[in-house]
C-alpha angles and dihedrals in degrees: 000000000000118000115193117211133201121180122205116194111213099178147331101243098183141345111196107201092185095057097026097235130137123204116197137171110227144170114210113198115203122193127182140147123254111196092192095063109057134122145169112271111211096173138012093264089065097050097092143006139172132246131190111265095235092058096060138043117270128175117256108234121195136181117248095198105035124164089198130001124011108215121078109229135168123256098197126068090212091074097042088106134080121227115224126197127205093251092057098263113144125199122196126172126202115197133178147087119298134190117218134176116250125175109223124222105211103164092112097040124187087024091047125147125200139193115205126176134204105215113202127179138165121257120278092244091057098063091145090067115094119197122215130175121236091213140015095242141046116264114245098178094125099023115148111213117242117229092229107027129060122201109231100175148327137214140173130227132183129206142158120251130183091014108296103008113119118224124191119197118202103199120202121195116199139158135207121258097237103193097095094046093044092054098040103034116014100041095046090051091050092049092047089051089054091049090048094068092050090076088088090058094058114100110256090225092064093076091216100102099094096044090047093051095044092048091056091046091054090048090058089050089055090051091050090053091049091052091049089057092048103045133051116272092237116047125192095215108010115249112268091222090056089054091048093050091047090054091049092047090050090049090049091052091050090048090055089051095049091043090058090046091049093050090051089056091054090048092058090075090063090050089051092230115166116249112242116234093243091058091049091050091048093048093046099050095036090048095050091044089055094040096249122163114211120209092220095043116107129188111236122204124186089220089065091063109089119233118241093236088061088060095037106028093183092067123082122238091238091061096046123103112231120210116218115236117254120261111274093236096053093096096051116121134203091267089059090051090050091047092052091047092052091050093050093048091047092053094044092048092049092051092050091046093050093047100048094040091050092049091049096050093043090053096050096042094045086054089060095048 
């Protein structure tokens, strides 16, 4: 016996990404031919009638991927009847809400797309029943749009399982509407990451650098905890936004470390510690590479050094002993070293922020296109 199926999707009630379950409201239309119930129809009033479901044979339909409960049953007494036509055609509709298992793909969250299927097959003791679909897609005539999920397409596939048991998969493709998550999750993280690098711009005399950096670090920790509540504990693959937040949190931790190190450099001036030559060389070349102007840096010109014959005119230039000018970085202090370090860390942090943020947004937007 051939039973023709036609699934109508009324709504997506809930898709729990964390547990991987999909709750949908459906109407499954079953059509078959019963050779034992036929008659001659002499007028239109005799073409069809209804019988209680328990008085006639109906196929037992079960879910192959249920989250709870296997058998498909009706929830409304109004459809607990089968409709019979004079030529033997029987129509039976199963309506209700069903829970099915669906593995989420959250790598591009909040631009994620999912494909979930409703796998329906006839009971094992009805192996003589063959299921066929009336169409190659799911009907969306009365579909009520979900506020978070957008249907992008549907299709139907048929296969044999357990030997001769027919299974029909009604596949639903849908994507998340990302506007809410972009505004409330992605953009705040991006703005906080930009604010994070500005710690090296704050004057070291303000005394707010450490508290500023630690506050931003704790904010990233809060976002990580919020993401842990939203997404499944085991990702395959791991969510790209989780990776991005982890990178920003790592950067924030490193910024706290280098902020403390930078402040200790400034503090060496108060301790009157001599500046090692390697620190002076670093500060001088890094500063001039980044166009810094040190307060204690002087431009030395050999023309500014008087010749000895100008002091002693009776001596010849050839006999005079010329003194070489001092190195231009000799006058640099610890505050100049700290200033150069801050500038270097600011530039490096900005480059890392621009690179990882650009890669993240390119990945999620290319996924849409």
